[in-house]
Steps between C-alpha positions, in 0.01 A plus 500: 500500500715401206878440507717729306636341178872397521744772393662424160861400570735614221796322654308167501436548124874585431598180683254299296641646177852409617392145576323474161804640318729255686277215382517617142890510519538133613674313229487126442790289609771448238528161333876511547662552844851650505688461813832685437749776618456802287697552178720806446305806413513680157698308259523121560507266211272205566558178305217241496505134410203257516506135352387496145644371166834340575492629853721774362419775747519285806837334414661823397406708812562230750842455343564866515401544866710196606815622302479861620376408857183695500326518840144365529276758658157369449249264349149495339212272591151449352214251538516474123852360490532131452592310823875440416817588677849417400763358762866529508682281749176463708430867505187640340532774238246767456316435175533876407799681634613872491866593510699814504856607442582872465243647269400173330210290626397166375169307529550138437231226496496122489127487435309581176221759502182361327355729230183540696683701767779669299311835532454487867861392562648764269278767653598430854873460431511836310283651777760410759795606264354827408519648856886481463502689166724249312715609220390201282353163510653211294306175431701198390326217322537251215360513140465170327648498131596229260857617484800346686653835576480670849416851400334752731215697381408835656190711559439814689195704622592820293693578198746706702563219741570277200822678430654362814484136369499542117872413464488216772199313366306422195196709488167341420339691224163349533341229695378417858621375833285334746511381871597683817781691317253663255260579787783672699616709208143599415448619864836696483384668182166598643669664807781677310765279643784413264496132422711256290449143391797268435384194306759219470455271201416153634328179458222378722739337768724637770770703308794636691671593179234737420517634847865555452431700187275734700750540774741619237250781421461582872882518530512775225192677656628518854877426471455187719792302390336156557691208363256280315740211436419313818128513387587365160715223672211408726236510221426117507457490875294813503278365216431182697435666829279775358324247280390314821384836630292564187331149536423558867348841432285335219379211717421740792287711265318196354443339848370827671123469572298758302312607820830595666695650209248587221762624252682168531208261440 
């Protein structure tokens, strides 16, 4: 006597399909971890400054958040960041910080982003920002020239957006920008997020005077009313301290074992 064949169970197949679909939807872990309170929805302006030529963005935005007493709401971490943390009176400072005041947010970094991970960093930052539907993203960086002036050059992701800064900056008719600032703007353009780049004219050394020039543009864009004179007065002291930071970052990058941090080898 033979046993009856098991009855086909459609519920079981449905459950298997669900499990299979869940597996397909699993996404890889992001390269950049954001630990932060949420930004305001629908309309925040996000200013971003990472170390680059002249440390223009870092100096400008740190000065801004200090002067206007922005509140720190978060930080960013990554296994790809160099092992470096600044201290102030014995207290560790997050290498990448997120600040907010009213409808303006600022992302300020003490660490440089190596070209080999600019794409991943930009992608994950804009991924996080996109959920809050920001009004615009503004990257602040330096551009090296052979001129002694401290002009600010401007770029935007669209021709319409360019109108907002055409009277506040010198527009770059042709050329290219590089580094994390360019990757962030490219990511914004691909996603339809309005983006601006403010490029302070600088030499390849910490340049608070160039940072002051970019703050003047921010003053006009957002009616901030920041007094830049103290920044100019402290220029020598800032140049020395930020120069030391630049040296430490470079030494950290050179000494990192390739097997631990491949992009810093």
